[in-house]
N, C-alpha and C positions, 0 to 999 in steps of 0.2 A: 575345759576340764575343771571339776569342782575344786575351789580353793586355790586358784592359780595366781600367785603373787606377780605383780607387774614391775616391782621395784625392790631394791634391797630393804628399804624401810618397811614395805608391806611384808616382806619375808620375815624380818625380825619381829614384827607385830604378830605374825601368825604363830611364831614359836615362843611367844612371851609366856611367862609362868601362869598367867591367868587365862591364856588362850586354850581353846579346845580344837581338836581335829576330829573330823567325822567323814564318813563316806555316804554318799547318797545312792540312790538305786542305780544310777548310771555307772558309778564307780563299782558297786557290787557286781553289776552285770559284766563289766570288763574283767574283773578279777575271776569270776566264775568261767568266763570264756578262756582265760589263760590257763586255768586249772584243767579245763576240758581238753585244751590243746595238748598239754603235757600228758594227760592220761591216755589220750588217743595215740600219741607218739610212742609211748611205752607199750601199749597194747599191740601196736603194729611192729614192734621189735626195733624201733629206732634207738640209737645210742644217744643218751642225753647226759651231758657233762654234769658231774656231781650227784646225779641221781642213780643212773645205771653204771656210770664209770667213776673212777677216782678223781682226785683233785690235783690240779697243777700238772707236773710231769708224770703223775701217777694215773693220768687219764688212760694210759695204755692198759690199765688193770680194771677188773670188774669192781664195782662198789660193793659194800656190805649188803647182805640180803635184807637187813632191817633198815628202813629209812631213818628210824630213830637213832640207831647206832651210827649211821653215816653222818647224820646231822650233829650228833654229840661229838663224834670224832673231829668234825670240822672246827667247831668252836673251841674244842679242847686243844688241838695241836696248834691253833693260832693264838692261844692265850699266852703270848710271850711279850706283850707290850710292857714297857718300863717307863720310868721317869716321873716327872711331876704330873699331877692331874691337870687336865684342861679345866678352865673356868666352868662353873656350873652352867652358865648361860650358853656357852659354846656346846657343851654336851647336850643340852636340851635341844638346841637347834640341829645338831647332828642326828639325833634320833628322829626329830620331825622330818628331816630330809629323807631318811630311809622309809619312814611311814608314807610320805608323799610319793616316793618313787614306787613303792609296792602298790599304792592305791591306784596307780595308773593302769594296772591290770596286765602288764606285760611281764610280770615276774612269776606267774603261776602260783600266787599265794591266795588262799581262800579268804573271802571276806570275814568268815568266822574267826580264823586265826588272826587276821589283821586287827579285828575289833578287840581281841584280848590285849594285844600290844597297845592299841590306841587308848583303851580304857585305863591302863596303867599310866600311860603318858599324861592323859587328861587329869589324873589324880595326883600328878606331880612327880611320879617315879622317874628319876633321872640318874642314869648310871654314872659312876666315877670312871673317867676314861683316861688312862695314862697316855701321854702325848708322844712317846718315842717308840720306834720299832717297826715302822712300815715304810715300804718304798713307794706306796700309793699307785702301784701298777695294776694289780688286780683289785683295785679299790684300796681303801684303808683297812686292810684285813685285820691286823692285830688290834688296833684300837676298837674297831667295831666288834671283834670277838670278845673283848673285855666287856663291852656293853651287853652283848648277848648273854654272856655268863652271868652278869648281874640280874638280867631278867630270869635266868634259870636259878637264881637264889645263891649265886656265888659272887665273890667280890663285894664291892661297896656301891652305894648310891648316895646322892646328895639329899639332905633332909634339913628343914628349917631349924635354925639354932635358937629361935625365940627372940633374937635381937636384930632381925631383918636380914641376916646372912644365911649361909648354908654350911653344914658340917657333914663330914663323912660318917656313914653308919653302915654296918653290915647289911647287905641287900636282903638277906633272909629275914632279918628283924623288921625291915620296912614292909616287906611282903606280908609278914604275919600281921602287922598293924593294919594293913589294908585288907586283910582277910582275903588275900589273893594267892592262888596256887602258882608255884614257879612255872615258867614256860618250859615246855618240852619241845626242843627244836628238832623237827624232821629235816631231811636233807635239803629239799628245795627251799623251805622257809628259812633255814639257816643260811644257805647260800645267798638267797635274796636279800638277807639283812646285812651280811658282811661284805658282799660284792658291791661296793659303791664308793663314791668319792666324798661321802657325807662329812667326814671329819676334817679333811683338808679343806673342803669347801666351806664348812662352818667357820673354821679359824680364819680363812681368807675373807669371808664376808665381814666378820667383825673387824679384821684389820683394815678393810676397805673403808668402813665407816670411821675408824680412828684416823686414817690418813686424811680423809675429807675434813674431819674436825680439826686436825692439825693445820690443814691448808686455810680453813676459815679463820682460825686463831692467828696464823701468821699474817694474813691480810689485815686483820684487826690491829695487830701490833705495828705493822708497817705504816698504816694510816696514822696511828698515834705518834710514832717516831718521826715521821715526816713533818707532822704538825709541830712537835716540840723543837725540832731543829730548824724550822722555817724553810724546808725544802720546797723547790719549785713544783707546784701541783700539775704543771703542764705534762710531766711524765705520765700522768694518769688521765690525760685528756682523751675523751671518747674518739676524736678523729684520728689519733695515733693508731688506735686499735682498728678503726674503720678501714683505713687504707691498707692494713696488713691482712685483715679478713679472718683472723683467728678468733674463734668464738670464746675460748677459755680466757685468752688475754683480755678481750673486751669485758667479760664478766668480772674478772678479778680487778681490773682497773676501776670499774664502777664501784666495786666494794670498797677499795682503798679510798677512793675519792669521797665516798659517803661517810667515812670515818674521820674526815678532815672538815674543818669549818668551811662553809660556803664562801667565806671571804678570804680564804687562804691564798697567799701569794709568796713569791720567793723573797726571803730575807736578803738584804744587801750583803750580809756577811757570808751567804752561802754561794757555792760555785754555780756557774751556769749549768753545769752537768754534774749531778751527784755520782758517787761510785755506783757500780752496777747493782749492788745489793739493795739499794733504794730505787734507783732509776729503772732497773729492769725487773723489779718484782712482779709486775703484771705478766711479763713475758715468761718468767720462770714458773710462777705459780699457775699462770694460765695454761701452760703446757701440761702441768701436772693435772689440772682440772679436766682437760680434754682426755687425758689418759684414763682418769678415774671414770669418766662417763662412758668411755668405750668398754672398760672392764665391767662396769655394772651390767651392761647388756649381756655379756658373756656369762657372768656369774648367775644372773637370773635364769638364763636358758638352762644352765647346768642344774640349777635348783629345782626346776619344774620338769626336767627330763628324767628318763629312766636310765640309770647307770647300773646295769646288771649284766650277767652273762650266764647262760643264754637268755634270750628274750623270746617271748611267745606272742607272735603277731599274726593275726588273720590266718589262724590254723597252721602256722608254720613255726618250727623251732629253729631259731637263728642263733648260731654260735658265732660270737665276734668278740669285740673288745670295748664295749661301752663303759667298762669300769675303769679304763685308763684315765688317770687324773691330769693329763697334760693341760686341759683348759684352765683348771685351777692353779696348776703349777706355774704356767707362764704368767698368769695374772699376779700370782704371789711374787714372782721375781720382779715384775714391773712395779708392783706396789713398793717393794723394797727400794728400787731405784728412785721412785718418786719421793718416798719418805726421806731418803738421803738428801735430795735436792732441797726439800723444805728446811731440814735441819741445817744444812750447809748455808743456805741463804740467811737464816736467822742468826747463826753463829757469826757470820760476817757483819751483820747489822750490829750485833753486840760489840764486835771489835771496833767498828766505826764509832760507836757511842763511847768507848773507853779511851780513845786517843784524842788529845787536844787538837791535833792537826785536822781531824774530821768531825769533831763534836761541837764545833763553834767556839772553841776556846774555853770550854769547861775544864775543870781539873782532871788530870790523868786518873783513870780508874774511878772517876766520879767521886773521889774523896775530897772533902773540904779541908783535909789536913795532910796534904801530900808529904810523904816522908815519915811523919809521925803516924799516919794512917795509910792503909793500902786499898781501902774501898773495895772495888769489885775484882781485884786481881785474882783472888782465889776462885771466884765465880766464873771468870772468863777461862781460866785454865781448866776447870772442871768441864765447862761447856765444850772446849776443844777435845777433851778426852771422850766425852759422850759422842761427839760426831765421829771420832775415830772408831769407837766401838760399833757405831751404827754401820760404818763402812765394812767392818769385818763381818758383821752379821748378814748383810744384804748381798753378799756375793751370790749370784744366781744359783739356786740349788739344783736346777736342771743341768748345770754343768758338772755336777758331782755324781752323776748316775753311774751305777755299777750293775752288770748283769748278775742274776742270781737264779735260784730255783731250778738248778740243773739245766740252765739255758732256756727254760720256758719263758721266764721273764727276762729277756735279753735286752729290752729297752724299757727303762723305768723313769718316772718323772720326779721322784723325790718331793712330791707336792707338800706333804705335811711337814717334812724337815724344813722346807723353805718357809712355810707359813708360820711355824713355831719361831723361827729366827726373826721373821718380820715382827711378830708379836712382841718379842723381847726388845727389838729395836724401837718399837713404838714408845715403850716406857722411857728409853733414853731420849727420844725426841721431845717428849713432854718436858723433860728436865732442861733441854736446850731452850725451849720456849719459855719455861719458867725463869731461866737465867736472864733472858732478854727482858722479860716482864719486870724483874727486879731492877734491871738497868733503866728501864723506862720510868719506873717509879722514882728512882734517885735523880734522874734527869729532870723530871717534873719538879721535884723538891728543890733542886739547885737553881732552877730558872724561875721558880715561883709561878709556874704555868697553872692556869685554871683547868679544872676537870670538865668544864663546860656542862652541857646537858646530859652527858653520858655517865650514868651511875656507875658503870664499870670502873672508870678511872678513880672515882671516889673510893670504891671498895679497895682497889689496888693500893691507893695511898694509905689506907688504914692498915692493910696487911704488911706494907713495907714502909715504915716510918723513915724519916731522913737518917742518913748515916752520920750522926754527929761524932761517933767513934766506931772503930771496928767492932764487929760482933759476928758470931757464927751465923752464916746465911743459908746453911743447908735446908733448915726447916722452912725458911721463907721461899726458897727456890721451889721446894716441893709443893708448898701451899699455893703459890702462884701458878705452878703447873697444873694443879688440880682446878683452880679457878678458870684458867684458860681452857682446860679440857671441857669443863661444863659449858662455858660460853661457846666454844667451837662446835660442840654437839648441838647446842640450841640453835646456832646459826645454820648448821647443816640440815637441821630438821625444819627450817623455815621460820625460826623464831625472830623476835624483834631485832632489827638491825641496830637501833639506837634506843636502848631502854631508858 
């Protein structure tokens, strides 16, 4: 199928601001075939959900005679989303996912209508989508209805602010600037757009890449911390992973060892066996990596599939539940659990670094003026708070499901609720890693350790000068978190391991 991503990175590239989406003749032929199937079914007197019948529990009643009225009613009554707007990049991916789903030809959307939407997307038109208010069962109905309303000239969309960012503007103003007419949603086109998992999937895809970047950054910090403390590199020996046979563990152990000098060996002052936060980092982070790789395959399949109802396949109208977002929901729940494991591990490494009993006799809280100074005491307490907040946020959202819609939606996944919570937890996790990064910088300063050939540690030392006296460290934690985020994403995309 035209434009079929094979990985999440390819998916994100396909939905980038400079990217374009198109349909070739095969796509157009499939779309026309779907439309023909719908028209034939209606001509034969078949009942078609949302076109000849009402929506949800109102399927027992006839639809409006006008398909325009029916389509308008759909996006209007679903226009109930609330809350903060999703990031512009996420909204752009969500619309791409709906366009790609409709392009498959199984939604009975004409290529001419599809092209109007695609032309707007290609010119940068990206709706502002509120993040709250859907159960993600019949797809992410309310957020996608907000997007559909923006295409119709209502609501807001994202527009360049002239400084490299995006700002909200009335959708009708942007359509006027593009000399584009508002979209008039007919019943099947409207249903084909809002009936899908695109919003929860888009947030989950972005969360997945963030968690992978967190993992890479955590492995980087682990290698640096083990080097500074003189920990035994045997914990990261390839044969340890070989005899267990877990691929993720083997990969993470290799990463950690690559961030240590080739000559690294256990310092006489270090124990034979380090606490688990150092010694078992390959096992913990490796298990996360294996989960991430399994989830990627599921998310890519969801991204290239058709999440609509009904679908029109080989001259048949098939009523079912392809819009149910459980694949994204369970991935999101698992992402949250994986995220918590990374943050917990890093928090324990920071605790190890702050205590003289485990930091090789360095001052408590890494302050050179114990008593007169408190060093990283505040940083460590805040990191503990961040981990606690992460745990509150990543309670699996699928466990919070409630039936609704007069019993029609009696089993719902709450996928977007879960994805939104994980997205918030991601921010706290970067603060936990930033806290450890500040600690690593102070440890290097106290021990006089060399930055070696890795420019990253030189940059870190510049951002975090030695703590000769106590100073507010919130800004440094944030800055280091942003540095680590950049390094983590670079490593996750296959960047230089040792710049």
